[in-house]
MARVO-795260 format. One record per residue (C-alpha): residue in one letter; x, y, z. Coordinates in steps of 0.25 Angstrom, whole numbers, padded with zeros to 4 digits, always signed. Layout:
N
aXYZ;...
***
This chain:
605
m+1007+0161+0130;k+1016+0170+0122;i+1014+0185+0123;l+1021+0196+0114;g+1021+0210+0120;i+1024+0222+0110;s+1027+0236+0112;c+1030+0246+0100;y+1027+0259+0093;y+1030+0269+0104;h+1043+0267+0111;d+1050+0254+0112;a+1045+0242+0105;a+1047+0229+0111;a+1041+0215+0112;c+1040+0205+0123;l+1036+0190+0123;v+1029+0184+0135;v+1027+0169+0136;d+1019+0163+0147;g+1021+0176+0155;e+1036+0176+0154;v+1044+0187+0146;v+1051+0179+0135;a+1057+0190+0127;a+1056+0205+0126;a+1064+0216+0118;s+1063+0230+0112;e+1063+0232+0097;e+1074+0242+0098;r+1084+0231+0101;y+1082+0224+0088;s+1079+0236+0079;r+1090+0245+0085;i+1081+0257+0085;k+1080+0262+0099;h+1066+0263+0105;d+1061+0256+0093;s+1046+0257+0093;e+1042+0249+0081;f+1035+0236+0081;p+1045+0226+0088;k+1046+0216+0077;r+1060+0212+0081;a+1057+0211+0096;i+1045+0203+0094;r+1053+0193+0085;y+1063+0192+0096;c+1053+0189+0106;l+1046+0178+0098;e+1060+0172+0094;t+1064+0171+0109;a+1051+0163+0112;g+1053+0155+0099;i+1039+0158+0095;t+1032+0165+0083;a+1022+0177+0084;a+1011+0166+0080;e+1013+0160+0094;l+1011+0172+0102;d+0998+0172+0110;i+0997+0187+0113;a+1004+0200+0107;a+1003+0211+0117;f+1005+0226+0114;y+1009+0236+0125;d+1000+0247+0121;k+0986+0251+0116;p+0988+0258+0103;f+0974+0264+0101;l+0974+0270+0115;k+0987+0276+0112;f+0982+0282+0099;e+0970+0287+0106;r+0979+0295+0115;i+0987+0300+0103;l+0974+0305+0096;e+0968+0311+0109;t+0981+0318+0111;y+0981+0324+0097;i+0967+0328+0098;a+0969+0335+0111;s+0981+0343+0105;a+0976+0345+0091;p+0981+0351+0082;l+0994+0352+0089;g+0997+0337+0089;l+0995+0335+0074;p+1010+0333+0070;s+1012+0322+0081;f+0999+0316+0078;i+1002+0315+0063;k+1016+0309+0066;a+1010+0298+0075;l+0997+0295+0067;p+1004+0287+0055;l+1011+0277+0065;w+0998+0275+0073;l+0990+0272+0060;k+1000+0263+0054;k+1005+0255+0067;k+1001+0259+0081;l+0986+0258+0080;f+0987+0244+0074;i+0996+0237+0083;p+0988+0225+0084;d+0988+0223+0069;l+1003+0226+0069;i+1006+0216+0080;r+0998+0205+0073;k+1004+0208+0059;s+1018+0208+0065;l+1017+0195+0073;d+1016+0185+0062;g+1006+0174+0065;f+1001+0180+0078;e+0987+0177+0081;g+0986+0179+0096;k+0980+0190+0105;l+0984+0204+0104;l+0984+0213+0117;l+0986+0228+0119;s+0990+0233+0133;e+0990+0247+0137;h+1003+0254+0137;h+1004+0256+0152;e+0998+0242+0155;s+1010+0236+0147;h+1020+0245+0155;a+1013+0240+0168;a+1013+0226+0165;s+1028+0227+0161;a+1031+0233+0175;f+1022+0224+0184;y+1022+0210+0178;p+1037+0208+0177;s+1039+0214+0191;p+1042+0206+0204;y+1029+0210+0210;e+1016+0203+0213;s+1010+0216+0213;a+1015+0230+0211;a+1011+0244+0206;f+1015+0248+0193;l+1018+0262+0187;t+1020+0264+0172;i+1025+0278+0167;d+1029+0281+0152;g+1026+0291+0141;v+1013+0287+0137;g+1006+0274+0133;e+0992+0275+0128;w+0987+0286+0137;a+0994+0282+0150;t+1007+0288+0154;t+1008+0282+0168;s+1000+0271+0175;f+1000+0264+0188;g+0994+0252+0193;v+0995+0238+0200;g+1000+0225+0196;e+0996+0213+0204;g+0999+0198+0200;n+0996+0197+0185;r+0987+0210+0184;i+0991+0225+0182;e+0981+0236+0184;i+0984+0251+0180;l+0977+0260+0190;k+0980+0274+0185;e+0987+0281+0173;i+0992+0295+0169;h+0988+0298+0154;f+0995+0305+0143;p+0999+0316+0141;h+1004+0316+0155;s+1016+0307+0155;l+1029+0306+0164;g+1036+0299+0153;l+1032+0310+0143;l+1037+0321+0153;y+1051+0314+0154;s+1051+0312+0139;a+1048+0327+0137;f+1061+0330+0145;t+1068+0320+0137;y+1064+0327+0124;y+1067+0341+0130;t+1081+0337+0135;g+1085+0332+0121;f+1083+0317+0122;r+1074+0307+0114;v+1061+0305+0120;n+1058+0290+0123;s+1072+0286+0124;g+1080+0298+0130;e+1072+0298+0144;y+1083+0290+0150;k+1093+0301+0146;v+1085+0311+0153;m+1085+0302+0166;g+1100+0300+0164;l+1103+0315+0162;a+1094+0320+0174;p+1105+0318+0186;y+1114+0328+0179;g+1103+0339+0180;e+1095+0346+0191;p+1080+0346+0192;k+1079+0360+0189;y+1066+0358+0181;a+1059+0348+0189;q+1050+0358+0196;t+1047+0365+0183;i+1042+0352+0177;l+1034+0349+0189;e+1028+0363+0189;h+1025+0365+0174;v+1026+0352+0167;i+1020+0341+0176;d+1010+0342+0186;l+1014+0331+0196;k+1005+0326+0207;e+1009+0319+0220;d+1004+0305+0215;g+1013+0306+0203;s+1002+0309+0193;f+1005+0321+0184;r+1001+0329+0172;l+1010+0336+0162;d+1007+0350+0157;q+1006+0347+0142;q+1010+0361+0138;y+1024+0357+0140;f+1024+0345+0131;d+1022+0343+0116;y+1020+0327+0115;c+1005+0328+0114;s+1004+0337+0102;g+1018+0338+0097;l+1031+0331+0093;r+1039+0335+0104;m+1039+0332+0119;t+1040+0346+0125;s+1033+0359+0121;e+1038+0373+0120;k+1032+0376+0134;f+1041+0365+0139;h+1053+0371+0133;r+1050+0385+0139;l+1048+0379+0152;f+1062+0372+0152;g+1070+0383+0145;g+1071+0379+0131;p+1069+0369+0119;p+1073+0354+0121;r+1088+0350+0120;q+1092+0346+0106;p+1095+0331+0106;e+1110+0328+0107;s+1113+0342+0111;e+1122+0345+0123;l+1115+0342+0136;s+1114+0354+0146;q+1111+0355+0161;r+1097+0359+0157;e+1094+0345+0151;m+1100+0339+0163;d+1091+0347+0172;l+1079+0344+0164;a+1082+0329+0164;r+1083+0330+0180;s+1071+0338+0181;v+1062+0328+0173;q+1068+0316+0180;v+1065+0322+0194;v+1051+0324+0190;c+1049+0311+0183;e+1054+0304+0196;e+1045+0312+0205;v+1033+0308+0196;m+1037+0293+0196;l+1039+0293+0211;r+1025+0300+0214;m+1019+0290+0204;a+1025+0278+0211;e+1021+0282+0225;h+1007+0285+0220;v+1006+0271+0214;r+1011+0265+0227;r+1000+0272+0235;e+0989+0269+0225;t+0993+0254+0223;g+0999+0250+0237;q+1009+0242+0229;k+1023+0241+0235;h+1030+0238+0221;l+1030+0246+0209;c+1032+0242+0194;l+1036+0253+0184;a+1036+0253+0168;g+1034+0263+0157;g+1045+0272+0152;v+1047+0281+0164;a+1050+0268+0172;l+1063+0268+0165;n+1066+0281+0173;c+1075+0273+0183;v+1078+0285+0191;g+1063+0287+0194;n+1062+0272+0197;g+1073+0273+0207;r+1066+0284+0214;i+1053+0276+0215;l+1061+0264+0221;r+1068+0273+0231;e+1057+0283+0235;s+1044+0276+0233;k+1038+0266+0243;y+1038+0254+0234;e+1045+0242+0239;d+1051+0240+0224;i+1048+0244+0210;w+1050+0236+0197;i+1052+0243+0183;q+1050+0236+0170;p+1064+0237+0163;a+1057+0239+0149;a+1048+0250+0155;g+1046+0257+0142;d+1037+0253+0130;a+1046+0241+0127;g+1041+0235+0141;g+1027+0237+0136;a+1029+0224+0127;l+1032+0216+0140;g+1020+0223+0147;a+1010+0220+0136;a+1014+0205+0136;l+1013+0204+0151;v+0999+0211+0151;a+0995+0200+0141;w+1000+0189+0150;y+0995+0194+0163;q+0984+0203+0161;y+0977+0197+0148;l+0980+0182+0151;e+0980+0184+0166;n+0992+0175+0169;e+0997+0174+0183;r+1010+0182+0186;s+1022+0176+0194;v+1032+0186+0200;g+1047+0183+0201;p+1055+0189+0212;r+1063+0198+0203;g+1051+0200+0193;n+1049+0194+0179;q+1058+0203+0170;r+1070+0194+0171;g+1080+0205+0169;s+1072+0210+0157;y+1081+0201+0148;f+1071+0198+0138;g+1078+0201+0125;p+1086+0192+0116;e+1099+0185+0119;f+1109+0178+0110;s+1117+0165+0112;p+1132+0165+0112;e+1132+0159+0098;e+1123+0169+0093;i+1131+0181+0098;r+1144+0175+0093;r+1137+0173+0079;r+1133+0188+0079;l+1146+0193+0084;d+1153+0185+0073;v+1146+0193+0062;f+1154+0205+0067;g+1167+0198+0067;a+1167+0200+0082;r+1178+0195+0091;y+1175+0189+0104;e+1179+0180+0116;r+1169+0170+0121;l+1168+0169+0136;d+1161+0158+0144;e+1149+0164+0151;e+1156+0163+0165;e+1168+0171+0160;i+1159+0183+0156;p+1157+0190+0169;g+1171+0190+0173;r+1177+0195+0160;v+1166+0206+0158;a+1168+0210+0173;r+1183+0212+0170;l+1181+0220+0158;i+1171+0229+0165;a+1181+0231+0176;d+1191+0235+0166;e+1181+0246+0161;k+1177+0240+0148;v+1164+0243+0142;i+1157+0230+0139;g+1145+0227+0130;w+1137+0216+0137;f+1127+0207+0128;q+1122+0196+0136;g+1109+0188+0137;r+1095+0193+0134;m+1093+0207+0130;e+1086+0216+0140;f+1071+0221+0138;g+1070+0236+0141;p+1079+0248+0139;r+1090+0244+0149;a+1102+0235+0147;l+1102+0226+0159;g+1115+0217+0157;s+1111+0210+0144;r+1114+0221+0133;s+1123+0230+0141;i+1136+0238+0141;i+1143+0236+0154;g+1155+0243+0161;d+1162+0246+0174;a+1153+0255+0183;r+1165+0259+0191;s+1172+0266+0179;e+1172+0281+0179;k+1173+0282+0164;m+1163+0271+0160;q+1150+0280+0159;s+1157+0290+0150;i+1163+0278+0141;m+1150+0271+0140;n+1142+0283+0137;l+1151+0289+0127;k+1159+0277+0120;i+1149+0266+0122;k+1135+0272+0123;y+1137+0285+0115;r+1127+0292+0124;e+1126+0304+0133;s+1137+0304+0144;f+1127+0307+0155;r+1120+0294+0153;p+1122+0285+0165;f+1125+0270+0165;a+1118+0260+0174;p+1124+0250+0183;s+1122+0235+0183;v+1124+0230+0197;l+1123+0216+0204;y+1109+0215+0210;d+1115+0211+0223;e+1125+0222+0224;v+1116+0234+0220;s+1114+0239+0234;s+1129+0240+0236;y+1130+0251+0225;f+1116+0257+0223;e+1105+0262+0232;l+1096+0251+0227;d+1092+0239+0236;r+1085+0230+0225;e+1087+0225+0210;s+1086+0235+0198;p+1088+0225+0187;y+1082+0234+0176;m+1091+0246+0178;l+1078+0254+0181;l+1082+0260+0195;v+1091+0271+0198;a+1098+0270+0212;p+1109+0278+0219;v+1123+0273+0220;r+1126+0270+0234;e+1133+0281+0242;e+1145+0272+0245;h+1148+0271+0230;r+1146+0286+0227;q+1158+0296+0225;a+1156+0310+0231;m+1157+0321+0222;s+1167+0333+0224;d+1161+0347+0226;e+1166+0350+0212;q+1159+0338+0206;s+1146+0341+0214;d+1145+0354+0207;l+1145+0348+0193;f+1133+0350+0184;g+1126+0341+0173;i+1135+0332+0165;d+1147+0337+0172;k+1143+0327+0183;l+1144+0315+0174;n+1159+0312+0176;v+1159+0313+0191;k+1162+0299+0198;r+1150+0297+0207;s+1152+0283+0212;s+1161+0270+0212;i+1152+0266+0200;p+1153+0279+0192;a+1149+0274+0179;i+1135+0271+0183;t+1133+0282+0194;h+1124+0293+0189;v+1127+0307+0193;d+1117+0306+0204;y+1123+0294+0210;s+1112+0285+0204;a+1113+0273+0195;r+1102+0265+0186;v+1105+0252+0192;q+1103+0238+0186;t+1105+0226+0196;v+1109+0213+0190;h+1104+0200+0195;p+1109+0186+0190;e+1095+0181+0188;d+1093+0191+0177;n+1107+0192+0171;q+1117+0182+0176;l+1129+0185+0167;y+1127+0200+0169;y+1126+0198+0184;d+1139+0189+0184;t+1147+0199+0176;i+1144+0211+0186;r+1147+0201+0198;a+1160+0198+0191;f+1163+0213+0190;h+1159+0214+0205;d+1168+0203+0209;l+1180+0210+0201;t+1178+0224+0205;g+1169+0224+0217;c+1158+0232+0210;p+1145+0226+0206;v+1141+0237+0196;i+1143+0238+0181;i+1138+0248+0171;n+1127+0243+0162;t+1122+0251+0150;s+1114+0247+0138;f+1122+0240+0126;n+1119+0251+0116;v+1123+0264+0111;r+1115+0277+0111;g+1103+0277+0102;e+1103+0262+0100;p+1095+0251+0107;i+1102+0241+0117;v+1109+0230+0109;c+1101+0217+0107;t+1110+0208+0098;p+1124+0204+0098;e+1125+0212+0085;h+1120+0224+0092;a+1130+0222+0104;y+1142+0220+0095;t+1139+0232+0087;c+1137+0241+0099;f+1150+0236+0105;m+1158+0239+0092;r+1151+0253+0090;t+1155+0257+0104;d+1168+0258+0114;m+1163+0245+0121;d+1175+0237+0125;f+1169+0223+0126;l+1156+0216+0122;i+1152+0203+0129;a+1141+0197+0120;g+1136+0183+0126;p+1149+0176+0129;y+1157+0184+0119;l+1167+0195+0124;l+1171+0205+0113;a+1182+0215+0115;k+1181+0228+0107;p+1196+0228+0102;d+1194+0214+0096;q+1183+0217+0087;p+1184+0220+0072;d+1183+0234+0067;w+1168+0238+0068;a+1160+0242+0056;e+1144+0243+0057;q+1139+0229+0054;g+1125+0233+0048;d+1111+0233+0055;w+1109+0222+0065;r+1094+0225+0065;d+1093+0216+0053;e+1092+0203+0061;f+1080+0208+0068;e+1072+0213+0056;l+1059+0207+0053;d+1052+0206+0039;
***
């Protein structure tokens, strides 16, 4: 039984192929189109999924879409009618796309899948999120909580998964949305909505929660059980083309920050304030769900589940025994969820649970053989040394210890927004200068942005206050006290970005200003080569922690192919690239000139 899951037209388009209950392939369209957060129909991602399984669209039994377009259009119409005539400009802007594409998703899918004559299923948006959270988890039964901007009507839902069934028990509906509240502050602090929220989370520790009480008193009416209502006088997303209203701007002391302008302490305090409020809502919701369901495990999905600081607090402060978060928690993961809804809910197949879940490291993307990598590198005239596989861990570990920055391109690409040791840039977490070097010379991004550690799963507790695995980089945990470095009185008095260059631990490159880190644990069952490389670094230096950041530069998706990897390597100040068995040193490479558009290979007629 072959099931294709599809998400598109809202945020992150993606495709996922499930064969007899097993995820065979999954990828976001952005990785092929090279358009970050590409929302268009995922032609290239679908082609990758079908080619991986060696099948054609005609051999698919089911195509499952992650959303119900008519329900969503009903919400848009009702919202416009309720605010008319104020919403006319935004309605006029949205209507052509709905009439041309979004209302006719079933026809579009059949037209795009040549020869497909199978069943077409539409899941509700939060049902897809819930399925993506529960079904791959390691639990026979669990509560689930899904929080995002908005689906059809729901913005938050919770329920219970048991065996092969999921049941949504309660929802919060638009326009009351925790995701949209966070996005409003993303917009107000000068970042791009639906992609800059993680920048707000990264900026928050540099500020103070000066505005948190203002948010709670005026903007959000938060109840003890985590339910809430937003005062719509402070927002403009129902009737306008902005996130925030003039009343919002007056409340917080001025107009939104202009994108790319200098960050002030005010933006840092705003970021900290909305982060504190978001965490409080998440905690109250999680505890209410536990009381309502009696479940000892919690599964999370939806865009807000990518708030790893909030996730860490749920793990530490709630009464759940454990939590599990879908690594592709946003709309891309809806493709996976829709396919699993079809397999378990519609077809009523039995579900078996592995001790570490069924997400398998989330390595569902494409991989390239050594011969294919060599052929593609040769197009550039690249110069390389071929290593035996057993040589790679030791060689790379020595380069990391020498403070070299390395592009790491190995195995199957990750599904989800995080690089997990397949399409990564890696370096020495002990280096005081590595965060600045990587941000300014490699990633070309804001200096305040923190980097994440990859740590051996069996050593995580020796460096972080975390007693379990975190394979998907979705939990923030404090660095252990014995690895911290106390600040002087003078350093303690620093404000904002001035805190950035203060060494805070023995692994300063991944220690945030509040002594926390967004932890990824690495297990050999998921990624043997990456584990062996960190193990070799541990044997060499005594430290089981390295830097892991995504293999891309600011504004571009994570690399997918060898061409993307080599291009990114040559455009930046990376020192080495290890692509499959091939080790490339920057000084050995020919002079770089742009080589054209590597999207061509994935273009479809």
